[in-house]
C-alpha positions in Angstrom: -24.0 -79.2 12.8 -24.1 -81.8 15.5 -23.7 -80.9 19.0 -21.1 -83.1 20.9 -20.2 -83.5 24.6 -16.7 -84.7 25.5 -16.3 -86.1 29.0 -12.7 -86.9 29.6 -10.4 -86.1 32.6 -7.2 -86.4 30.6 -6.6 -82.6 29.7 -4.5 -83.3 26.7 -6.8 -85.9 25.2 -9.9 -83.7 25.9 -8.2 -80.7 24.2 -7.1 -82.9 21.1 -10.4 -84.3 20.6 -12.4 -81.0 21.2 -10.1 -79.0 19.1 -10.3 -81.4 16.1 -14.1 -81.6 16.3 -14.4 -77.8 16.4 -12.2 -77.6 13.3 -14.8 -79.8 11.6 -17.5 -77.2 12.7 -19.2 -79.4 15.4 -20.6 -77.6 18.4 -18.5 -79.0 21.3 -18.8 -78.9 25.1 -16.4 -80.5 27.3 -15.9 -81.5 30.9 -13.5 -83.6 33.1 -16.1 -84.5 35.6 -18.5 -87.5 35.2 -21.3 -86.2 37.3 -21.2 -82.9 35.6 -21.2 -84.6 32.2 -24.3 -86.6 33.3 -26.0 -83.5 34.4 -25.4 -82.0 31.1 -26.6 -84.9 29.2 -29.9 -84.7 31.2 -30.3 -81.0 30.8 -29.2 -80.3 27.1 -29.8 -81.8 23.7 -26.7 -83.5 22.3 -26.2 -85.6 19.2 -23.0 -87.5 20.4 -21.3 -88.0 23.8 -17.7 -89.1 23.9 -17.0 -90.6 27.3 -13.9 -91.9 29.0 -14.3 -95.2 31.0 -12.2 -94.1 34.0 -13.3 -90.8 35.5 -12.5 -89.5 39.0 -16.1 -89.5 40.3 -17.9 -92.1 38.4 -17.2 -94.5 35.5 -18.3 -94.0 32.0 -20.3 -97.3 32.3 -22.3 -95.7 35.1 -22.9 -92.5 33.2 -24.2 -94.5 30.2 -26.4 -96.7 32.3 -28.0 -93.9 34.2 -28.4 -91.8 31.1 -30.0 -94.7 29.1 -32.1 -95.7 32.1 -33.8 -92.3 32.0 -34.5 -92.5 28.3 -31.4 -90.7 27.0 -31.0 -91.2 23.3 -27.9 -89.3 22.4 -25.3 -91.4 20.5 -22.4 -92.5 22.9 -18.9 -93.5 22.1 -16.6 -94.8 24.8 -13.0 -93.7 24.8 -10.6 -95.9 26.8 -7.4 -97.6 27.2 -9.3 -100.9 28.1 -8.9 -103.2 25.1 -10.0 -106.7 26.2 -12.7 -108.2 24.3 -14.8 -108.8 27.5 -14.4 -105.0 28.4 -15.6 -104.1 24.9 -18.6 -106.3 25.4 -19.3 -104.6 28.9 -19.1 -101.2 27.3 -21.3 -101.9 24.4 -23.7 -103.8 26.7 -23.9 -100.8 29.0 -25.6 -98.8 26.1 -22.6 -97.4 24.2 -22.9 -97.2 20.5 -19.3 -97.4 19.6 -15.9 -98.1 21.4 -12.4 -96.7 20.7 -9.3 -97.8 22.4 -6.6 -95.4 23.5 -4.1 -94.5 21.8 -6.1 -93.6 18.8 -5.7 -91.6 15.6 -7.9 -88.4 15.8 -9.0 -89.1 12.1 -10.3 -92.5 13.2 -12.4 -90.8 15.9 -13.7 -88.3 13.4 -14.6 -91.0 11.0 -16.4 -93.1 13.7 -18.5 -90.0 14.7 -19.4 -89.5 11.1 -20.5 -93.1 10.7 -22.6 -92.9 13.9 -24.3 -89.8 12.7 -25.1 -91.4 9.3 -26.7 -94.4 11.1 -28.7 -92.1 13.4 -32.4 -91.9 12.6 -32.2 -88.1 13.0 -30.3 -88.0 9.9 -27.9 -85.4 11.2 -25.2 -85.9 8.6 -22.9 -84.0 6.3 -25.4 -84.2 3.4 -26.1 -80.8 1.6 -29.3 -79.2 2.7 -31.4 -77.5 0.1 -34.4 -75.1 0.4 -35.3 -73.4 -2.7 -32.3 -71.9 -4.3 -30.4 -71.9 -1.0 -27.9 -74.8 -0.3 -26.0 -75.4 2.9 -23.2 -77.8 3.1 -22.1 -78.5 6.8 -19.0 -80.3 5.9 -17.4 -77.4 4.0 -19.2 -74.8 6.1 -20.6 -73.2 2.9 -23.9 -71.6 2.0 -24.8 -70.7 -1.7 -27.6 -69.1 -3.4 -27.9 -69.9 -7.0 -24.4 -71.4 -6.6 -23.2 -67.9 -5.3 -21.4 -67.9 -1.9 -23.4 -66.3 1.0 -21.0 -65.3 3.8 -22.3 -66.1 7.3 -20.9 -65.9 10.7 -20.6 -69.2 12.6 -23.7 -68.7 14.8 -25.7 -67.5 11.7 -24.6 -70.6 9.9 -25.5 -72.9 12.7 -29.0 -71.3 13.2 -29.8 -71.5 9.5 -28.7 -75.1 9.5 -30.7 -76.0 12.4 -33.8 -74.5 11.0 -33.3 -76.0 7.6 -33.1 -79.4 9.1 -36.5 -78.9 10.8 -38.7 -77.0 8.3 -42.1 -75.8 9.6 -41.2 -76.5 13.2 -41.5 -73.6 15.6 -38.5 -73.1 18.0 -38.3 -70.6 20.8 -35.2 -68.6 21.4 -34.5 -70.8 24.4 -34.7 -73.9 22.0 -32.3 -72.3 19.6 -29.9 -71.4 22.3 -29.9 -75.1 23.6 -29.1 -76.3 20.2 -26.6 -73.7 18.8 -24.8 -72.3 22.0 -22.7 -74.3 24.4 -23.3 -74.2 28.1 -20.0 -72.2 28.4 -21.0 -69.5 26.0 -22.8 -66.2 26.8 -26.4 -66.3 25.3 -29.7 -65.0 25.9 -32.9 -64.7 23.9 -31.9 -61.2 22.9 -28.6 -62.5 21.4 -30.6 -65.1 19.5 -32.9 -62.4 18.2 -29.9 -60.2 17.1 -28.3 -63.1 15.2 -31.6 -64.1 13.5 -32.2 -60.4 12.6 -28.6 -60.2 11.1 -29.2 -63.6 9.3 -32.4 -62.2 7.8 -30.6 -59.1 6.4 -28.1 -61.3 4.6 -30.9 -63.5 3.3 -32.7 -60.4 2.2 -29.9 -59.5 -0.1 -30.6 -62.6 -2.1 -34.4 -62.2 -2.0 -34.8 -65.1 0.7 -35.7 -62.9 3.7 -39.2 -64.7 4.0 -37.4 -68.0 4.7 -37.4 -67.4 8.4 -40.8 -66.7 9.7 -41.6 -65.2 13.1 -44.6 -66.8 15.1 -45.3 -63.9 17.4 -45.1 -64.8 21.2 -43.7 -68.3 20.3 -40.4 -68.2 18.2 -39.2 -68.8 14.7 -39.6 -71.4 11.9 -38.3 -72.0 8.4 -40.9 -72.0 5.6 -39.8 -73.1 2.2 -40.3 -70.6 -0.5 -43.4 -72.0 -2.2 -45.1 -72.0 1.1 -44.4 -68.5 2.2 -47.1 -66.0 2.3 
């Protein structure tokens, strides 16, 4: 599922947005500080950043301009009380991909995020992913094998989704941590290895343990069934 950063100094708004996105199974990080938000954008891989215009230490416009000037490519949505056309033009001109005026309905925010992700070239959408007899639906948080449900823990689901979206690509434990865990969660290479070990055990029960291949000394990759050896 997509990884989202919320940069908003209003605690009530930040909590409402973050809680709703987590209910939709997005991986969410949040901060009330503009400079910390910019630092996270530079350091970690996000799909979407939701940014308030007026922050205590720097504006959302400055965050977006600095991030874009350094080649940052995450989708960015401005969340603000400023509603004038000239202000919207300024926000979009700074590099934001969308603009939502407060007060807003959280369902509209969710719909806008889904629309942004659909348009993204990375194709991180709610489409069902399929590898062999295994299907994963990010929208319903469901994994099936031959149409039978396969019960996974949230991190196991996120790891499997990440690997299914990038078949044949080798990812180190650190890369998986950056993608699946938030900066606020306890994580380590050993924790990643433990989750992958448990995921493999569950896949083994449906004869799919060979889907996740270990590249010794490097990391892990997903190999579709016809190409496993």
